[in-house]
mmCIF file of the C-alpha atoms, coordinates in Angstrom:
data_MODEL
# 
_entry.id   MODEL 
# 
loop_
_atom_site.group_PDB 
_atom_site.id 
_atom_site.type_symbol 
_atom_site.label_atom_id 
_atom_site.label_alt_id 
_atom_site.label_comp_id 
_atom_site.label_asym_id 
_atom_site.label_entity_id 
_atom_site.label_seq_id 
_atom_site.pdbx_PDB_ins_code 
_atom_site.Cartn_x 
_atom_site.Cartn_y 
_atom_site.Cartn_z 
_atom_site.occupancy 
_atom_site.B_iso_or_equiv 
_atom_site.pdbx_formal_charge 
_atom_site.auth_seq_id 
_atom_site.auth_comp_id 
_atom_site.auth_asym_id 
_atom_site.auth_atom_id 
_atom_site.pdbx_PDB_model_num 
ATOM 1   C CA . MET A 1 1   ? 0.000  0.000   0.000   1.00 0.00 ? 1   MET A CA 1 
ATOM 2   C CA . LEU A 1 2   ? 1.422  3.324   -1.055  1.00 0.00 ? 2   LEU A CA 1 
ATOM 3   C CA . GLU A 1 3   ? 1.228  5.771   1.800   1.00 0.00 ? 3   GLU A CA 1 
ATOM 4   C CA . GLY A 1 4   ? 2.631  9.221   2.185   1.00 0.00 ? 4   GLY A CA 1 
ATOM 5   C CA . ASN A 1 5   ? 2.764  12.172  4.463   1.00 0.00 ? 5   ASN A CA 1 
ATOM 6   C CA . LEU A 1 6   ? 0.262  14.748  3.180   1.00 0.00 ? 6   LEU A CA 1 
ATOM 7   C CA . LYS A 1 7   ? 2.129  17.523  5.017   1.00 0.00 ? 7   LYS A CA 1 
ATOM 8   C CA . LEU A 1 8   ? 5.271  16.813  2.958   1.00 0.00 ? 8   LEU A CA 1 
ATOM 9   C CA . ILE A 1 9   ? 3.251  16.999  -0.252  1.00 0.00 ? 9   ILE A CA 1 
ATOM 10  C CA . VAL A 1 10  ? 1.563  20.264  0.751   1.00 0.00 ? 10  VAL A CA 1 
ATOM 11  C CA . ASP A 1 11  ? 4.940  21.717  1.796   1.00 0.00 ? 11  ASP A CA 1 
ATOM 12  C CA . LYS A 1 12  ? 6.447  20.829  -1.585  1.00 0.00 ? 12  LYS A CA 1 
ATOM 13  C CA . TYR A 1 13  ? 3.537  21.614  -3.924  1.00 0.00 ? 13  TYR A CA 1 
ATOM 14  C CA . GLY A 1 14  ? 1.499  24.056  -1.887  1.00 0.00 ? 14  GLY A CA 1 
ATOM 15  C CA . ASN A 1 15  ? -2.149 23.768  -1.033  1.00 0.00 ? 15  ASN A CA 1 
ATOM 16  C CA . ASP A 1 16  ? -3.196 23.592  -4.698  1.00 0.00 ? 16  ASP A CA 1 
ATOM 17  C CA . ASP A 1 17  ? -6.383 21.504  -4.807  1.00 0.00 ? 17  ASP A CA 1 
ATOM 18  C CA . ARG A 1 18  ? -5.825 20.531  -8.453  1.00 0.00 ? 18  ARG A CA 1 
ATOM 19  C CA . LYS A 1 19  ? -2.349 19.127  -7.748  1.00 0.00 ? 19  LYS A CA 1 
ATOM 20  C CA . LEU A 1 20  ? -3.509 17.367  -4.579  1.00 0.00 ? 20  LEU A CA 1 
ATOM 21  C CA . VAL A 1 21  ? -6.372 15.713  -6.498  1.00 0.00 ? 21  VAL A CA 1 
ATOM 22  C CA . LEU A 1 22  ? -3.927 14.536  -9.191  1.00 0.00 ? 22  LEU A CA 1 
ATOM 23  C CA . ILE A 1 23  ? -1.515 13.172  -6.587  1.00 0.00 ? 23  ILE A CA 1 
ATOM 24  C CA . SER A 1 24  ? -4.384 11.341  -4.898  1.00 0.00 ? 24  SER A CA 1 
ATOM 25  C CA . GLU A 1 25  ? -5.498 9.872   -8.249  1.00 0.00 ? 25  GLU A CA 1 
ATOM 26  C CA . TYR A 1 26  ? -1.931 8.712   -9.044  1.00 0.00 ? 26  TYR A CA 1 
ATOM 27  C CA . LYS A 1 27  ? -1.617 7.138   -5.601  1.00 0.00 ? 27  LYS A CA 1 
ATOM 28  C CA . ASP A 1 28  ? -4.943 5.316   -6.023  1.00 0.00 ? 28  ASP A CA 1 
ATOM 29  C CA . SER A 1 29  ? -3.906 4.055   -9.487  1.00 0.00 ? 29  SER A CA 1 
ATOM 30  C CA . ILE A 1 30  ? -0.656 2.668   -8.109  1.00 0.00 ? 30  ILE A CA 1 
ATOM 31  C CA . ASN A 1 31  ? -2.424 1.069   -5.132  1.00 0.00 ? 31  ASN A CA 1 
ATOM 32  C CA . ARG A 1 32  ? -4.916 -0.672  -7.446  1.00 0.00 ? 32  ARG A CA 1 
ATOM 33  C CA . TYR A 1 33  ? -2.236 -1.989  -9.835  1.00 0.00 ? 33  TYR A CA 1 
ATOM 34  C CA . THR A 1 34  ? -1.435 -5.681  -9.507  1.00 0.00 ? 34  THR A CA 1 
ATOM 35  C CA . PHE A 1 35  ? 2.313  -6.268  -9.410  1.00 0.00 ? 35  PHE A CA 1 
ATOM 36  C CA . SER A 1 36  ? 3.877  -9.681  -9.916  1.00 0.00 ? 36  SER A CA 1 
ATOM 37  C CA . VAL A 1 37  ? 6.473  -10.415 -7.289  1.00 0.00 ? 37  VAL A CA 1 
ATOM 38  C CA . ILE A 1 38  ? 9.181  -13.035 -7.212  1.00 0.00 ? 38  ILE A CA 1 
ATOM 39  C CA . GLU A 1 39  ? 11.405 -12.933 -4.163  1.00 0.00 ? 39  GLU A CA 1 
ATOM 40  C CA . ILE A 1 40  ? 14.995 -14.033 -4.681  1.00 0.00 ? 40  ILE A CA 1 
ATOM 41  C CA . GLN A 1 41  ? 17.499 -14.052 -1.881  1.00 0.00 ? 41  GLN A CA 1 
ATOM 42  C CA . ASP A 1 42  ? 21.276 -14.004 -2.223  1.00 0.00 ? 42  ASP A CA 1 
ATOM 43  C CA . ALA A 1 43  ? 21.261 -14.437 -6.002  1.00 0.00 ? 43  ALA A CA 1 
ATOM 44  C CA . PRO A 1 44  ? 24.140 -12.962 -7.994  1.00 0.00 ? 44  PRO A CA 1 
ATOM 45  C CA . LEU A 1 45  ? 23.241 -10.071 -10.282 1.00 0.00 ? 45  LEU A CA 1 
ATOM 46  C CA . ASP A 1 46  ? 23.672 -12.109 -13.472 1.00 0.00 ? 46  ASP A CA 1 
ATOM 47  C CA . ILE A 1 47  ? 21.151 -14.702 -12.223 1.00 0.00 ? 47  ILE A CA 1 
ATOM 48  C CA . ALA A 1 48  ? 18.673 -12.004 -11.163 1.00 0.00 ? 48  ALA A CA 1 
ATOM 49  C CA . THR A 1 49  ? 19.067 -10.312 -14.559 1.00 0.00 ? 49  THR A CA 1 
ATOM 50  C CA . GLU A 1 50  ? 18.471 -13.596 -16.368 1.00 0.00 ? 50  GLU A CA 1 
ATOM 51  C CA . ILE A 1 51  ? 15.339 -14.258 -14.306 1.00 0.00 ? 51  ILE A CA 1 
ATOM 52  C CA . PHE A 1 52  ? 14.024 -10.767 -14.980 1.00 0.00 ? 52  PHE A CA 1 
ATOM 53  C CA . THR A 1 53  ? 14.705 -11.083 -18.712 1.00 0.00 ? 53  THR A CA 1 
ATOM 54  C CA . ARG A 1 54  ? 12.821 -14.399 -18.873 1.00 0.00 ? 54  ARG A CA 1 
ATOM 55  C CA . ILE A 1 55  ? 9.755  -13.290 -16.922 1.00 0.00 ? 55  ILE A CA 1 
ATOM 56  C CA . ASN A 1 56  ? 9.486  -9.842  -18.509 1.00 0.00 ? 56  ASN A CA 1 
ATOM 57  C CA . THR A 1 57  ? 7.331  -11.146 -21.347 1.00 0.00 ? 57  THR A CA 1 
ATOM 58  C CA . SER A 1 58  ? 4.449  -8.692  -21.181 1.00 0.00 ? 58  SER A CA 1 
ATOM 59  C CA . GLY A 1 59  ? 6.459  -5.621  -20.264 1.00 0.00 ? 59  GLY A CA 1 
ATOM 60  C CA . LYS A 1 60  ? 8.853  -3.477  -22.230 1.00 0.00 ? 60  LYS A CA 1 
ATOM 61  C CA . SER A 1 61  ? 11.525 -5.463  -24.021 1.00 0.00 ? 61  SER A CA 1 
ATOM 62  C CA . LEU A 1 62  ? 15.003 -4.714  -22.758 1.00 0.00 ? 62  LEU A CA 1 
ATOM 63  C CA . SER A 1 63  ? 17.582 -3.499  -25.226 1.00 0.00 ? 63  SER A CA 1 
ATOM 64  C CA . VAL A 1 64  ? 21.028 -5.048  -25.403 1.00 0.00 ? 64  VAL A CA 1 
ATOM 65  C CA . PHE A 1 65  ? 22.354 -1.875  -23.765 1.00 0.00 ? 65  PHE A CA 1 
ATOM 66  C CA . GLU A 1 66  ? 19.890 -2.133  -20.847 1.00 0.00 ? 66  GLU A CA 1 
ATOM 67  C CA . ILE A 1 67  ? 20.834 -5.766  -20.241 1.00 0.00 ? 67  ILE A CA 1 
ATOM 68  C CA . MET A 1 68  ? 24.523 -4.847  -20.444 1.00 0.00 ? 68  MET A CA 1 
ATOM 69  C CA . CYS A 1 69  ? 23.982 -2.037  -17.895 1.00 0.00 ? 69  CYS A CA 1 
ATOM 70  C CA . ALA A 1 70  ? 22.250 -4.440  -15.511 1.00 0.00 ? 70  ALA A CA 1 
ATOM 71  C CA . LYS A 1 71  ? 24.942 -7.104  -15.851 1.00 0.00 ? 71  LYS A CA 1 
ATOM 72  C CA . THR A 1 72  ? 27.842 -4.699  -15.342 1.00 0.00 ? 72  THR A CA 1 
ATOM 73  C CA . TYR A 1 73  ? 26.334 -2.713  -12.439 1.00 0.00 ? 73  TYR A CA 1 
ATOM 74  C CA . ASP A 1 74  ? 28.584 -2.932  -9.378  1.00 0.00 ? 74  ASP A CA 1 
ATOM 75  C CA . GLU A 1 75  ? 27.419 -1.163  -6.232  1.00 0.00 ? 75  GLU A CA 1 
ATOM 76  C CA . ASN A 1 76  ? 30.637 -1.890  -4.307  1.00 0.00 ? 76  ASN A CA 1 
ATOM 77  C CA . ARG A 1 77  ? 32.758 -0.230  -6.992  1.00 0.00 ? 77  ARG A CA 1 
ATOM 78  C CA . GLU A 1 78  ? 30.114 2.447   -7.583  1.00 0.00 ? 78  GLU A CA 1 
ATOM 79  C CA . PHE A 1 79  ? 30.030 1.513   -11.277 1.00 0.00 ? 79  PHE A CA 1 
ATOM 80  C CA . ASP A 1 80  ? 26.855 2.298   -13.191 1.00 0.00 ? 80  ASP A CA 1 
ATOM 81  C CA . LEU A 1 81  ? 27.253 2.053   -16.959 1.00 0.00 ? 81  LEU A CA 1 
ATOM 82  C CA . TYR A 1 82  ? 23.938 3.792   -17.584 1.00 0.00 ? 82  TYR A CA 1 
ATOM 83  C CA . GLU A 1 83  ? 25.009 6.859   -15.573 1.00 0.00 ? 83  GLU A CA 1 
ATOM 84  C CA . LYS A 1 84  ? 28.424 6.928   -17.257 1.00 0.00 ? 84  LYS A CA 1 
ATOM 85  C CA . ARG A 1 85  ? 26.762 6.806   -20.690 1.00 0.00 ? 85  ARG A CA 1 
ATOM 86  C CA . LYS A 1 86  ? 24.363 9.583   -19.678 1.00 0.00 ? 86  LYS A CA 1 
ATOM 87  C CA . LYS A 1 87  ? 27.295 11.820  -18.646 1.00 0.00 ? 87  LYS A CA 1 
ATOM 88  C CA . GLN A 1 88  ? 29.045 11.025  -21.924 1.00 0.00 ? 88  GLN A CA 1 
ATOM 89  C CA . LEU A 1 89  ? 25.965 11.991  -23.947 1.00 0.00 ? 89  LEU A CA 1 
ATOM 90  C CA . ASP A 1 90  ? 25.661 15.233  -21.967 1.00 0.00 ? 90  ASP A CA 1 
ATOM 91  C CA . LYS A 1 91  ? 29.274 16.106  -22.886 1.00 0.00 ? 91  LYS A CA 1 
ATOM 92  C CA . TRP A 1 92  ? 28.637 15.323  -26.557 1.00 0.00 ? 92  TRP A CA 1 
ATOM 93  C CA . GLU A 1 93  ? 25.469 17.412  -26.736 1.00 0.00 ? 93  GLU A CA 1 
ATOM 94  C CA . GLY A 1 94  ? 27.347 20.669  -27.305 1.00 0.00 ? 94  GLY A CA 1 
ATOM 95  C CA . VAL A 1 95  ? 29.473 19.289  -30.152 1.00 0.00 ? 95  VAL A CA 1 
ATOM 96  C CA . ASN A 1 96  ? 26.717 17.534  -32.123 1.00 0.00 ? 96  ASN A CA 1 
ATOM 97  C CA . TYR A 1 97  ? 28.354 14.158  -31.570 1.00 0.00 ? 97  TYR A CA 1 
ATOM 98  C CA . ASN A 1 98  ? 25.477 12.610  -29.651 1.00 0.00 ? 98  ASN A CA 1 
ATOM 99  C CA . THR A 1 99  ? 24.220 10.623  -32.632 1.00 0.00 ? 99  THR A CA 1 
ATOM 100 C CA . VAL A 1 100 ? 26.092 7.477   -31.589 1.00 0.00 ? 100 VAL A CA 1 
ATOM 101 C CA . SER A 1 101 ? 23.415 5.104   -30.295 1.00 0.00 ? 101 SER A CA 1 
ATOM 102 C CA . HIS A 1 102 ? 23.721 3.076   -27.124 1.00 0.00 ? 102 HIS A CA 1 
# 
């Protein structure tokens, strides 16, 4: 169940009835959504990625780049290929060299 502190929302977005109604509708939509859950304990990242790839049949297909990002992610070394690629694309934006796909 998605719960939140209404005071934090009002502090951030003000007491705008329209925004509060939208936030409430979003919360209700998320609470009504049925999520599939598979709990895996102590599985290496490559096994978890393989499981996700196999069961993700009705969702968005993962690109080769997304799978590569998941398989190379290393929290201990603070390595996140997706973030590194994003920084690279930001640098290339000013020189019109951002046409190289993932």
